[in-house]
PyMOL Python script that loads the backbone (N, CA, C, O; Angstrom):
from pymol import cmd

cmd.read_pdbstr("""\
ATOM      1  N   MET A   1     -34.582  -4.682  -2.501  1.00  0.00           N
ATOM      2  CA  MET A   1     -33.656  -2.921  -1.890  1.00  0.00           C
ATOM      3  C   MET A   1     -32.315  -3.652  -2.226  1.00  0.00           C
ATOM      4  O   MET A   1     -31.937  -4.810  -2.407  1.00  0.00           O
ATOM      5  N   GLU A   2     -31.766  -2.341  -2.218  1.00  0.00           N
ATOM      6  CA  GLU A   2     -30.032  -1.826  -2.817  1.00  0.00           C
ATOM      7  C   GLU A   2     -29.794  -1.793  -0.825  1.00  0.00           C
ATOM      8  O   GLU A   2     -30.471  -1.241   0.043  1.00  0.00           O
ATOM      9  N   ARG A   3     -28.586  -2.616  -0.741  1.00  0.00           N
ATOM     10  CA  ARG A   3     -27.787  -1.868   0.875  1.00  0.00           C
ATOM     11  C   ARG A   3     -26.737  -1.277   0.298  1.00  0.00           C
ATOM     12  O   ARG A   3     -26.329  -1.377  -0.859  1.00  0.00           O
ATOM     13  N   GLY A   4     -26.201  -0.444   1.499  1.00  0.00           N
ATOM     14  CA  GLY A   4     -26.192   0.641   0.842  1.00  0.00           C
ATOM     15  C   GLY A   4     -27.123   1.651   0.482  1.00  0.00           C
ATOM     16  O   GLY A   4     -26.172   1.059  -0.028  1.00  0.00           O
ATOM     17  N   PHE A   5     -27.578   2.137   0.323  1.00  0.00           N
ATOM     18  CA  PHE A   5     -28.654   3.252  -0.477  1.00  0.00           C
ATOM     19  C   PHE A   5     -28.508   4.052   1.126  1.00  0.00           C
ATOM     20  O   PHE A   5     -29.063   5.142   1.261  1.00  0.00           O
ATOM     21  N   LEU A   6     -27.894   3.565   2.064  1.00  0.00           N
ATOM     22  CA  LEU A   6     -29.151   4.124   3.403  1.00  0.00           C
ATOM     23  C   LEU A   6     -27.307   4.705   3.730  1.00  0.00           C
ATOM     24  O   LEU A   6     -27.005   5.836   4.110  1.00  0.00           O
ATOM     25  N   GLU A   7     -26.808   4.125   3.588  1.00  0.00           N
ATOM     26  CA  GLU A   7     -24.424   4.667   3.787  1.00  0.00           C
ATOM     27  C   GLU A   7     -24.210   5.599   2.797  1.00  0.00           C
ATOM     28  O   GLU A   7     -23.244   6.299   3.100  1.00  0.00           O
ATOM     29  N   GLU A   8     -24.901   6.032   1.308  1.00  0.00           N
ATOM     30  CA  GLU A   8     -24.046   5.952   0.363  1.00  0.00           C
ATOM     31  C   GLU A   8     -25.137   7.866   0.716  1.00  0.00           C
ATOM     32  O   GLU A   8     -24.613   8.976   0.812  1.00  0.00           O
ATOM     33  N   VAL A   9     -26.426   7.579   0.801  1.00  0.00           N
ATOM     34  CA  VAL A   9     -27.219   9.214   1.505  1.00  0.00           C
ATOM     35  C   VAL A   9     -26.860   9.519   2.805  1.00  0.00           C
ATOM     36  O   VAL A   9     -27.208  10.609   3.258  1.00  0.00           O
ATOM     37  N   SER A  10     -26.357   8.906   3.343  1.00  0.00           N
ATOM     38  CA  SER A  10     -25.879   9.489   4.443  1.00  0.00           C
ATOM     39  C   SER A  10     -24.212  10.034   4.032  1.00  0.00           C
ATOM     40  O   SER A  10     -23.571  10.629   4.899  1.00  0.00           O
ATOM     41  N   SER A  11     -23.981   9.937   3.513  1.00  0.00           N
ATOM     42  CA  SER A  11     -22.208  10.200   3.322  1.00  0.00           C
ATOM     43  C   SER A  11     -22.345  11.917   2.398  1.00  0.00           C
ATOM     44  O   SER A  11     -21.831  13.030   2.295  1.00  0.00           O
ATOM     45  N   ARG A  12     -23.511  10.983   1.883  1.00  0.00           N
ATOM     46  CA  ARG A  12     -23.708  12.940  -0.043  1.00  0.00           C
ATOM     47  C   ARG A  12     -24.030  13.479   0.994  1.00  0.00           C
ATOM     48  O   ARG A  12     -22.992  13.859   1.535  1.00  0.00           O
ATOM     49  N   SER A  13     -25.580  13.936   2.063  1.00  0.00           N
ATOM     50  CA  SER A  13     -25.962  14.050   2.935  1.00  0.00           C
ATOM     51  C   SER A  13     -24.862  15.456   3.885  1.00  0.00           C
ATOM     52  O   SER A  13     -24.997  16.679   3.831  1.00  0.00           O
ATOM     53  N   GLY A  14     -23.927  14.690   4.606  1.00  0.00           N
ATOM     54  CA  GLY A  14     -23.365  14.658   6.133  1.00  0.00           C
ATOM     55  C   GLY A  14     -24.739  14.879   6.785  1.00  0.00           C
ATOM     56  O   GLY A  14     -24.943  15.965   7.327  1.00  0.00           O
ATOM     57  N   GLN A  15     -26.014  13.624   6.775  1.00  0.00           N
ATOM     58  CA  GLN A  15     -26.291  13.647   8.397  1.00  0.00           C
ATOM     59  C   GLN A  15     -26.883  12.466   8.236  1.00  0.00           C
ATOM     60  O   GLN A  15     -27.324  12.133   7.136  1.00  0.00           O
ATOM     61  N   SER A  16     -26.948  11.849   9.090  1.00  0.00           N
ATOM     62  CA  SER A  16     -27.427  10.696   9.479  1.00  0.00           C
ATOM     63  C   SER A  16     -28.866  10.586  10.191  1.00  0.00           C
ATOM     64  O   SER A  16     -29.478  10.962  11.190  1.00  0.00           O
ATOM     65  N   LEU A  17     -29.043   9.600   8.672  1.00  0.00           N
ATOM     66  CA  LEU A  17     -31.591   9.384   8.560  1.00  0.00           C
ATOM     67  C   LEU A  17     -30.920   8.279   9.971  1.00  0.00           C
ATOM     68  O   LEU A  17     -31.681   8.575  10.893  1.00  0.00           O
ATOM     69  N   ASN A  18     -30.191   7.506  10.374  1.00  0.00           N
ATOM     70  CA  ASN A  18     -30.400   6.004  11.255  1.00  0.00           C
ATOM     71  C   ASN A  18     -31.225   6.701  12.510  1.00  0.00           C
ATOM     72  O   ASN A  18     -31.977   5.877  13.033  1.00  0.00           O
ATOM     73  N   GLY A  19     -31.253   7.410  12.844  1.00  0.00           N
ATOM     74  CA  GLY A  19     -31.913   8.734  13.957  1.00  0.00           C
ATOM     75  C   GLY A  19     -33.416   8.762  14.212  1.00  0.00           C
ATOM     76  O   GLY A  19     -33.983   8.752  15.304  1.00  0.00           O
ATOM     77  N   CYS A  20     -34.206   8.818  12.415  1.00  0.00           N
ATOM     78  CA  CYS A  20     -35.303   8.578  12.449  1.00  0.00           C
ATOM     79  C   CYS A  20     -36.156   8.153  12.712  1.00  0.00           C
ATOM     80  O   CYS A  20     -36.124   7.114  12.053  1.00  0.00           O
ATOM     81  N   TYR A  21     -37.169   8.144  13.328  1.00  0.00           N
ATOM     82  CA  TYR A  21     -38.166   7.236  14.044  1.00  0.00           C
ATOM     83  C   TYR A  21     -39.937   7.777  13.564  1.00  0.00           C
ATOM     84  O   TYR A  21     -40.890   7.253  14.140  1.00  0.00           O
ATOM     85  N   GLN A  22     -40.043   8.298  13.035  1.00  0.00           N
ATOM     86  CA  GLN A  22     -40.848   8.964  11.681  1.00  0.00           C
ATOM     87  C   GLN A  22     -42.174   9.728  12.716  1.00  0.00           C
ATOM     88  O   GLN A  22     -43.382   9.775  12.483  1.00  0.00           O
ATOM     89  N   CYS A  23     -41.182  10.416  14.222  1.00  0.00           N
ATOM     90  CA  CYS A  23     -41.904  11.902  14.418  1.00  0.00           C
ATOM     91  C   CYS A  23     -43.043  11.956  13.728  1.00  0.00           C
ATOM     92  O   CYS A  23     -44.114  11.486  14.112  1.00  0.00           O
ATOM     93  N   LEU A  24     -42.804  12.645  12.478  1.00  0.00           N
ATOM     94  CA  LEU A  24     -43.135  13.870  12.024  1.00  0.00           C
ATOM     95  C   LEU A  24     -43.618  15.137  11.946  1.00  0.00           C
ATOM     96  O   LEU A  24     -44.646  15.797  11.792  1.00  0.00           O
ATOM     97  N   SER A  25     -42.313  15.205  12.136  1.00  0.00           N
ATOM     98  CA  SER A  25     -41.503  16.636  12.879  1.00  0.00           C
ATOM     99  C   SER A  25     -41.319  17.783  11.367  1.00  0.00           C
ATOM    100  O   SER A  25     -41.622  18.926  11.022  1.00  0.00           O
ATOM    101  N   CYS A  26     -40.653  16.619  10.866  1.00  0.00           N
ATOM    102  CA  CYS A  26     -39.968  16.725   9.561  1.00  0.00           C
ATOM    103  C   CYS A  26     -40.877  17.206   8.151  1.00  0.00           C
ATOM    104  O   CYS A  26     -40.356  17.993   7.361  1.00  0.00           O
ATOM    105  N   GLY A  27     -42.356  16.637   7.891  1.00  0.00           N
ATOM    106  CA  GLY A  27     -43.075  17.829   7.469  1.00  0.00           C
ATOM    107  C   GLY A  27     -44.468  18.274   7.800  1.00  0.00           C
ATOM    108  O   GLY A  27     -45.546  18.117   7.228  1.00  0.00           O
ATOM    109  N   GLY A  28     -43.991  19.070   9.252  1.00  0.00           N
ATOM    110  CA  GLY A  28     -45.113  19.154   9.517  1.00  0.00           C
ATOM    111  C   GLY A  28     -44.285  20.935   9.592  1.00  0.00           C
ATOM    112  O   GLY A  28     -44.625  21.817  10.380  1.00  0.00           O
ATOM    113  N   GLY A  29     -43.986  20.965   9.307  1.00  0.00           N
ATOM    114  CA  GLY A  29     -43.636  23.425   8.723  1.00  0.00           C
ATOM    115  C   GLY A  29     -42.455  23.051   6.921  1.00  0.00           C
ATOM    116  O   GLY A  29     -41.646  23.632   6.197  1.00  0.00           O
ATOM    117  N   CYS A  30     -42.999  22.027   7.022  1.00  0.00           N
ATOM    118  CA  CYS A  30     -43.636  22.392   5.125  1.00  0.00           C
ATOM    119  C   CYS A  30     -44.324  22.719   4.070  1.00  0.00           C
ATOM    120  O   CYS A  30     -44.851  21.850   3.376  1.00  0.00           O
ATOM    121  N   PRO A  31     -44.412  23.889   3.822  1.00  0.00           N
ATOM    122  CA  PRO A  31     -44.865  23.783   3.259  1.00  0.00           C
ATOM    123  C   PRO A  31     -45.766  23.591   1.556  1.00  0.00           C
ATOM    124  O   PRO A  31     -46.911  23.789   1.148  1.00  0.00           O
ATOM    125  N   VAL A  32     -44.892  23.263   1.163  1.00  0.00           N
ATOM    126  CA  VAL A  32     -45.161  21.837   0.406  1.00  0.00           C
ATOM    127  C   VAL A  32     -45.788  20.934  -0.252  1.00  0.00           C
ATOM    128  O   VAL A  32     -45.993  20.499  -1.385  1.00  0.00           O
ATOM    129  N   VAL A  33     -46.121  20.739   1.280  1.00  0.00           N
ATOM    130  CA  VAL A  33     -45.621  18.366   1.645  1.00  0.00           C
ATOM    131  C   VAL A  33     -46.984  18.613   0.759  1.00  0.00           C
ATOM    132  O   VAL A  33     -47.361  17.568   0.228  1.00  0.00           O
ATOM    133  N   GLU A  34     -47.741  19.663   0.501  1.00  0.00           N
ATOM    134  CA  GLU A  34     -49.421  18.734  -0.306  1.00  0.00           C
ATOM    135  C   GLU A  34     -49.092  18.112  -1.168  1.00  0.00           C
ATOM    136  O   GLU A  34     -49.519  16.959  -1.223  1.00  0.00           O
ATOM    137  N   ALA A  35     -48.138  18.634  -2.278  1.00  0.00           N
ATOM    138  CA  ALA A  35     -48.317  18.853  -3.797  1.00  0.00           C
ATOM    139  C   ALA A  35     -47.267  17.797  -3.861  1.00  0.00           C
ATOM    140  O   ALA A  35     -46.938  17.455  -4.997  1.00  0.00           O
ATOM    141  N   MET A  36     -46.450  16.993  -2.461  1.00  0.00           N
ATOM    142  CA  MET A  36     -45.582  16.049  -2.613  1.00  0.00           C
ATOM    143  C   MET A  36     -46.038  14.001  -3.129  1.00  0.00           C
ATOM    144  O   MET A  36     -46.877  13.170  -2.780  1.00  0.00           O
ATOM    145  N   ASP A  37     -45.083  14.053  -3.922  1.00  0.00           N
ATOM    146  CA  ASP A  37     -45.969  12.676  -3.846  1.00  0.00           C
ATOM    147  C   ASP A  37     -46.009  11.937  -1.819  1.00  0.00           C
ATOM    148  O   ASP A  37     -46.883  11.523  -1.057  1.00  0.00           O
ATOM    149  N   TYR A  38     -44.984  12.085  -1.779  1.00  0.00           N
ATOM    150  CA  TYR A  38     -43.991  11.095  -0.452  1.00  0.00           C
ATOM    151  C   TYR A  38     -44.158  12.351   0.244  1.00  0.00           C
ATOM    152  O   TYR A  38     -43.948  13.421  -0.327  1.00  0.00           O
ATOM    153  N   ASN A  39     -44.614  12.253   1.742  1.00  0.00           N
ATOM    154  CA  ASN A  39     -43.914  12.837   3.182  1.00  0.00           C
ATOM    155  C   ASN A  39     -42.447  12.840   3.124  1.00  0.00           C
ATOM    156  O   ASN A  39     -41.795  11.802   3.010  1.00  0.00           O
ATOM    157  N   PRO A  40     -42.288  13.205   3.149  1.00  0.00           N
ATOM    158  CA  PRO A  40     -41.016  13.345   4.207  1.00  0.00           C
ATOM    159  C   PRO A  40     -39.717  12.805   5.322  1.00  0.00           C
ATOM    160  O   PRO A  40     -38.490  12.736   5.395  1.00  0.00           O
ATOM    161  N   ASN A  41     -40.950  12.497   6.084  1.00  0.00           N
ATOM    162  CA  ASN A  41     -40.617  11.112   6.730  1.00  0.00           C
ATOM    163  C   ASN A  41     -40.721   9.056   5.993  1.00  0.00           C
ATOM    164  O   ASN A  41     -40.183   7.949   5.973  1.00  0.00           O
ATOM    165  N   GLN A  42     -42.191  10.138   5.415  1.00  0.00           N
ATOM    166  CA  GLN A  42     -41.713   8.409   4.323  1.00  0.00           C
ATOM    167  C   GLN A  42     -41.242   8.210   3.470  1.00  0.00           C
ATOM    168  O   GLN A  42     -41.718   7.291   2.803  1.00  0.00           O
ATOM    169  N   ILE A  43     -39.836   9.033   2.858  1.00  0.00           N
ATOM    170  CA  ILE A  43     -38.497   9.169   1.506  1.00  0.00           C
ATOM    171  C   ILE A  43     -37.669   8.699   3.130  1.00  0.00           C
ATOM    172  O   ILE A  43     -36.490   8.423   2.909  1.00  0.00           O
ATOM    173  N   ILE A  44     -37.874   8.626   3.948  1.00  0.00           N
ATOM    174  CA  ILE A  44     -36.409   9.195   4.538  1.00  0.00           C
ATOM    175  C   ILE A  44     -37.173   7.610   4.993  1.00  0.00           C
ATOM    176  O   ILE A  44     -37.295   7.929   6.176  1.00  0.00           O
ATOM    177  N   ARG A  45     -37.672   6.401   4.957  1.00  0.00           N
ATOM    178  CA  ARG A  45     -38.069   4.993   5.336  1.00  0.00           C
ATOM    179  C   ARG A  45     -37.577   5.038   4.268  1.00  0.00           C
ATOM    180  O   ARG A  45     -36.417   4.638   4.368  1.00  0.00           O
ATOM    181  N   MET A  46     -37.891   5.392   2.964  1.00  0.00           N
ATOM    182  CA  MET A  46     -38.031   4.073   1.813  1.00  0.00           C
ATOM    183  C   MET A  46     -35.916   4.168   2.243  1.00  0.00           C
ATOM    184  O   MET A  46     -35.198   3.185   2.428  1.00  0.00           O
ATOM    185  N   VAL A  47     -35.570   5.327   2.269  1.00  0.00           N
ATOM    186  CA  VAL A  47     -34.101   4.847   2.371  1.00  0.00           C
ATOM    187  C   VAL A  47     -33.583   4.101   2.653  1.00  0.00           C
ATOM    188  O   VAL A  47     -33.145   3.268   1.859  1.00  0.00           O
ATOM    189  N   GLN A  48     -33.301   4.044   4.581  1.00  0.00           N
ATOM    190  CA  GLN A  48     -34.194   3.549   5.842  1.00  0.00           C
ATOM    191  C   GLN A  48     -34.523   1.757   5.502  1.00  0.00           C
ATOM    192  O   GLN A  48     -34.371   0.781   6.237  1.00  0.00           O
ATOM    193  N   ARG A  49     -35.074   1.873   3.937  1.00  0.00           N
ATOM    194  CA  ARG A  49     -34.968   0.062   3.739  1.00  0.00           C
ATOM    195  C   ARG A  49     -35.118  -0.460   2.428  1.00  0.00           C
ATOM    196  O   ARG A  49     -35.704  -1.394   1.880  1.00  0.00           O
ATOM    197  N   GLY A  50     -33.918   1.066   1.940  1.00  0.00           N
ATOM    198  CA  GLY A  50     -32.553   0.619   0.412  1.00  0.00           C
ATOM    199  C   GLY A  50     -33.647   0.585  -0.676  1.00  0.00           C
ATOM    200  O   GLY A  50     -33.310  -0.101  -1.641  1.00  0.00           O
ATOM    201  N   MET A  51     -34.714   1.075  -0.759  1.00  0.00           N
ATOM    202  CA  MET A  51     -35.963   0.871  -1.706  1.00  0.00           C
ATOM    203  C   MET A  51     -35.255   2.301  -2.944  1.00  0.00           C
ATOM    204  O   MET A  51     -35.815   3.356  -3.240  1.00  0.00           O
ATOM    205  N   ARG A  52     -33.902   1.783  -3.416  1.00  0.00           N
ATOM    206  CA  ARG A  52     -33.382   3.618  -4.412  1.00  0.00           C
ATOM    207  C   ARG A  52     -34.388   4.129  -4.564  1.00  0.00           C
ATOM    208  O   ARG A  52     -35.191   4.981  -4.184  1.00  0.00           O
ATOM    209  N   GLN A  53     -33.933   2.716  -5.826  1.00  0.00           N
ATOM    210  CA  GLN A  53     -35.328   3.415  -6.972  1.00  0.00           C
ATOM    211  C   GLN A  53     -36.623   3.509  -7.326  1.00  0.00           C
ATOM    212  O   GLN A  53     -37.026   3.697  -8.473  1.00  0.00           O
ATOM    213  N   GLU A  54     -37.261   3.385  -6.387  1.00  0.00           N
ATOM    214  CA  GLU A  54     -38.890   4.250  -5.834  1.00  0.00           C
ATOM    215  C   GLU A  54     -37.893   5.490  -5.571  1.00  0.00           C
ATOM    216  O   GLU A  54     -38.369   6.547  -5.987  1.00  0.00           O
ATOM    217  N   VAL A  55     -36.727   5.597  -5.027  1.00  0.00           N
ATOM    218  CA  VAL A  55     -37.208   7.332  -3.764  1.00  0.00           C
ATOM    219  C   VAL A  55     -36.527   8.288  -4.928  1.00  0.00           C
ATOM    220  O   VAL A  55     -36.561   9.514  -4.824  1.00  0.00           O
ATOM    221  N   LEU A  56     -35.662   7.354  -6.487  1.00  0.00           N
ATOM    222  CA  LEU A  56     -35.182   8.486  -6.784  1.00  0.00           C
ATOM    223  C   LEU A  56     -35.671   8.213  -8.327  1.00  0.00           C
ATOM    224  O   LEU A  56     -34.891   8.445  -9.250  1.00  0.00           O
ATOM    225  N   SER A  57     -37.448   7.539  -8.657  1.00  0.00           N
ATOM    226  CA  SER A  57     -38.223   7.670  -9.437  1.00  0.00           C
ATOM    227  C   SER A  57     -38.581   8.811  -9.340  1.00  0.00           C
ATOM    228  O   SER A  57     -39.451   9.251 -10.092  1.00  0.00           O
TER     229      SER A  57
END
""", "prot")
cmd.dss("prot")
cmd.show_as("cartoon", "prot")
cmd.util.cbc("prot")
cmd.orient("prot")
């Protein structure tokens, strides 16, 4: 777990990821979600948990 990863992603993207509560709406309209290893909501949750290596690999 890497402290500060959430803040780094939020700063670089200009988006706050603190408000994501796993509603799944981010993946609901994604046309390529079936081809992804992780759904968008899973990636956001991993960022929130500081899982830098897993997100970027």
